[in-house]
GUKOLLO-611494 format. One record per atom (N, C-alpha, C): residue in three letters; atom name; x, y, z. Coordinates in steps of 0.2 Angstrom, whole numbers. Last residue first. Layout:
> rest_atom_xx_yy_zz
> Ala_CA_X_Y_Z
...
END
This chain:
> rest_atom_xx_yy_zz
> Unk_N_37_-20_127
> Unk_CA_34_-26_128
> Unk_C_38_-32_124
> Unk_N_41_-7_123
> Unk_CA_45_-11_128
> Unk_C_43_-18_129
> Unk_N_30_-2_116
> Unk_CA_36_-4_112
> Unk_C_41_-8_117
> Unk_N_21_1_126
> Unk_CA_20_-4_121
> Unk_C_26_-7_117
> Unk_N_28_11_133
> Unk_CA_27_5_136
> Unk_C_25_0_131
> Unk_N_29_21_122
> Unk_CA_35_18_125
> Unk_C_34_12_129
> Unk_N_15_23_121
> Unk_CA_20_21_115
> Unk_C_26_18_118
> Unk_N_12_29_133
> Unk_CA_9_22_131
> Unk_C_13_19_125
> Unk_N_20_40_133
> Unk_CA_21_35_138
> Unk_C_18_28_136
> Unk_N_15_47_123
> Unk_CA_22_45_123
> Unk_C_23_40_127
> Unk_N_2_49_127
> Unk_CA_3_45_121
> Unk_C_10_43_121
> Unk_N_4_57_138
> Unk_CA_1_51_139
> Unk_C_2_46_133
> Unk_N_10_69_132
> Unk_CA_14_65_137
> Unk_C_11_58_138
> Unk_N_-1_72_124
> Unk_CA_5_70_121
> Unk_C_10_66_126
> Unk_N_-11_76_133
> Unk_CA_-12_70_129
> Unk_C_-5_68_126
> Unk_N_-3_81_149
> Unk_CA_-6_82_142
> Unk_C_-7_76_139
> Unk_N_2_77_161
> Unk_CA_0_84_160
> Unk_C_-4_85_154
> Unk_N_-4_61_169
> Unk_CA_-1_65_164
> Unk_C_-3_72_163
> Unk_N_-12_53_177
> Unk_CA_-6_56_180
> Unk_C_-2_60_175
> Unk_N_-29_57_173
> Unk_CA_-23_53_173
> Unk_C_-17_56_177
> Unk_N_-39_67_174
> Unk_CA_-41_60_175
> Unk_C_-35_55_175
> Unk_N_-34_80_171
> Unk_CA_-38_79_177
> Unk_C_-39_71_179
> Unk_N_-26_78_160
> Unk_CA_-23_81_166
> Unk_C_-27_79_172
> Unk_N_-36_74_151
> Unk_CA_-30_70_152
> Unk_C_-27_72_159
> Unk_N_-44_86_151
> Unk_CA_-47_79_153
> Unk_C_-41_74_155
> Unk_N_-34_95_146
> Unk_CA_-37_96_152
> Unk_C_-40_89_155
> Unk_N_-33_90_133
> Unk_CA_-27_90_137
> Unk_C_-29_91_145
> Unk_N_-45_92_128
> Unk_CA_-43_85_129
> Unk_C_-37_85_133
> Unk_N_-46_106_128
> Unk_CA_-51_102_132
> Unk_C_-48_95_133
> Unk_N_-35_109_119
> Unk_CA_-34_111_126
> Unk_C_-40_107_130
> Unk_N_-32_94_109
> Unk_CA_-33_102_110
> Unk_C_-33_103_117
> Unk_N_-37_81_99
> Unk_CA_-31_84_103
> Unk_C_-32_92_103
> Unk_N_-46_76_91
> Unk_CA_-48_78_98
> Unk_C_-43_82_101
> Unk_N_-40_72_80
> Unk_CA_-44_78_79
> Unk_C_-47_80_86
> Unk_N_-33_61_85
> Unk_CA_-29_67_83
> Unk_C_-33_73_82
> Unk_N_-43_53_86
> Unk_CA_-40_55_92
> Unk_C_-36_61_90
> Unk_N_-46_50_73
> Unk_CA_-51_53_77
> Unk_C_-48_56_83
> Unk_N_-34_44_69
> Unk_CA_-36_50_66
> Unk_C_-41_54_70
> Unk_N_-34_32_77
> Unk_CA_-29_37_78
> Unk_C_-31_44_75
> Unk_N_-51_28_82
> Unk_CA_-46_28_78
> Unk_C_-41_33_79
> Unk_N_-62_31_90
> Unk_CA_-60_24_89
> Unk_C_-54_23_85
> Unk_N_-70_43_100
> Unk_CA_-65_42_95
> Unk_C_-63_34_96
> Unk_N_-78_55_109
> Unk_CA_-79_49_105
> Unk_C_-73_49_100
> Unk_N_-80_62_126
> Unk_CA_-76_62_119
> Unk_C_-78_55_116
> Unk_N_-84_64_139
> Unk_CA_-89_65_133
> Unk_C_-85_66_126
> Unk_N_-75_60_148
> Unk_CA_-74_67_146
> Unk_C_-79_68_140
> Unk_N_-80_47_149
> Unk_CA_-80_51_155
> Unk_C_-79_58_153
> Unk_N_-76_41_137
> Unk_CA_-83_42_139
> Unk_C_-84_47_144
> Unk_N_-62_40_138
> Unk_CA_-65_45_133
> Unk_C_-72_46_135
> Unk_N_-62_30_148
> Unk_CA_-59_36_149
> Unk_C_-61_42_145
> Unk_N_-69_20_142
> Unk_CA_-72_23_148
> Unk_C_-69_29_149
> Unk_N_-59_17_132
> Unk_CA_-66_19_130
> Unk_C_-69_22_136
> Unk_N_-48_12_139
> Unk_CA_-48_19_135
> Unk_C_-55_21_134
> Unk_N_-51_4_155
> Unk_CA_-50_4_147
> Unk_C_-50_11_145
> Unk_N_-51_6_168
> Unk_CA_-49_0_166
> Unk_C_-48_0_158
> Unk_N_-47_21_177
> Unk_CA_-51_18_172
> Unk_C_-48_11_170
> Unk_N_-40_30_184
> Unk_CA_-45_26_188
> Unk_C_-49_22_183
> Unk_N_-23_29_178
> Unk_CA_-29_32_179
> Unk_C_-34_28_183
> Unk_N_-11_21_176
> Unk_CA_-11_28_176
> Unk_C_-18_32_177
> Unk_N_-15_8_178
> Unk_CA_-9_10_182
> Unk_C_-9_18_182
> Unk_N_-26_6_170
> Unk_CA_-27_5_177
> Unk_C_-21_8_181
> Unk_N_-20_8_157
> Unk_CA_-25_13_160
> Unk_C_-26_12_167
> Unk_N_-10_-2_156
> Unk_CA_-8_5_156
> Unk_C_-13_9_159
> Unk_N_-19_-14_158
> Unk_CA_-13_-13_162
> Unk_C_-11_-5_162
> Unk_N_-28_-12_147
> Unk_CA_-30_-12_153
> Unk_C_-25_-11_159
> Unk_N_-19_-1_134
> Unk_CA_-22_-7_137
> Unk_C_-24_-7_144
> Unk_N_-17_8_123
> Unk_CA_-20_10_130
> Unk_C_-23_4_133
> Unk_N_-13_0_113
> Unk_CA_-9_5_115
> Unk_C_-11_7_122
> Unk_N_-25_-8_111
> Unk_CA_-18_-11_112
> Unk_C_-13_-6_115
> Unk_N_-34_1_108
> Unk_CA_-35_-3_113
> Unk_C_-29_-7_116
> Unk_N_-29_8_97
> Unk_CA_-30_11_103
> Unk_C_-31_7_109
> Unk_N_-18_-2_87
> Unk_CA_-25_0_89
> Unk_C_-25_3_96
> Unk_N_-4_5_79
> Unk_CA_-6_1_84
> Unk_C_-13_3_86
> Unk_N_2_11_67
> Unk_CA_-5_11_68
> Unk_C_-7_5_73
> Unk_N_16_8_66
> Unk_CA_14_15_66
> Unk_C_6_16_68
> Unk_N_17_-5_63
> Unk_CA_19_-3_70
> Unk_C_17_5_71
> Unk_N_6_-14_55
> Unk_CA_9_-8_54
> Unk_C_11_-5_61
> Unk_N_-2_-25_58
> Unk_CA_5_-26_55
> Unk_C_9_-20_55
> Unk_N_-14_-20_62
> Unk_CA_-10_-22_67
> Unk_C_-3_-24_64
> Unk_N_-21_-19_50
> Unk_CA_-19_-13_53
> Unk_C_-13_-15_59
> Unk_N_-16_-31_39
> Unk_CA_-21_-29_44
> Unk_C_-17_-23_47
> Unk_N_-16_-39_23
> Unk_CA_-13_-34_27
> Unk_C_-18_-31_32
> Unk_N_-24_-48_16
> Unk_CA_-17_-50_19
> Unk_C_-14_-45_24
> Unk_N_-34_-45_8
> Unk_CA_-36_-46_15
> Unk_C_-29_-49_19
> Unk_N_-33_-41_-4
> Unk_CA_-33_-48_-3
> Unk_C_-34_-50_4
> Unk_N_-32_-27_-3
> Unk_CA_-38_-30_-6
> Unk_C_-39_-38_-5
> Unk_N_-20_-27_4
> Unk_CA_-26_-25_7
> Unk_C_-32_-28_4
> Unk_N_-11_-31_-7
> Unk_CA_-12_-35_0
> Unk_C_-18_-34_3
> Unk_N_-14_-21_-16
> Unk_CA_-15_-28_-18
> Unk_C_-16_-32_-11
> Unk_N_-8_-10_-9
> Unk_CA_-15_-10_-11
> Unk_C_-18_-17_-12
> Unk_N_5_-14_-8
> Unk_CA_1_-13_-2
> Unk_C_-6_-13_-3
> Unk_N_8_-14_-21
> Unk_CA_9_-20_-18
> Unk_C_5_-20_-11
> Unk_N_6_0_-25
> Unk_CA_2_-5_-28
> Unk_C_2_-12_-24
> Unk_N_6_10_-10
> Unk_CA_10_7_-16
> Unk_C_5_2_-19
> Unk_N_-3_24_-6
> Unk_CA_-2_17_-5
> Unk_C_1_14_-11
> Unk_N_2_41_-2
> Unk_CA_-1_36_-7
> Unk_C_1_29_-6
> Unk_N_0_46_14
> Unk_CA_4_44_9
> Unk_C_1_40_4
> Unk_N_-13_58_18
> Unk_CA_-10_51_18
> Unk_C_-5_50_13
> Unk_N_-11_74_25
> Unk_CA_-12_70_19
> Unk_C_-9_63_20
> Unk_N_-20_80_39
> Unk_CA_-14_77_36
> Unk_C_-16_74_30
> Unk_N_-26_96_43
> Unk_CA_-28_89_41
> Unk_C_-22_86_37
END
C-alpha cells in the first residue's frame, strides 16, 4: 500500500474551499477521461472503461482501486479484451494518448 504525500496547508485550504478538483492534478486524471470512448473503441470492443471492467467482473472507479486490481488476473483480462499484453502497457498507451491531446 502506498503512503500518500502529506497535503500542504495551502492545498488543504483550497480543497476545503472547493477550489481544487481532481482534474486540476495531471497525476490524477479521471479514469473516464484517460480511457475515453475514442481510446476504448480503438483498442477494444468496448465503448467505455466501465463496460470493460464489468466484462471481467472487476469493480473500480479510482486510480487507487485500479492499482489494487493490478495483477495476473487483470493482466489476463487486458490481454484477452484489448490489443495490449498487460495493464501497464494499456495504462502507458492511454496516458501517452491523453497527454498528446
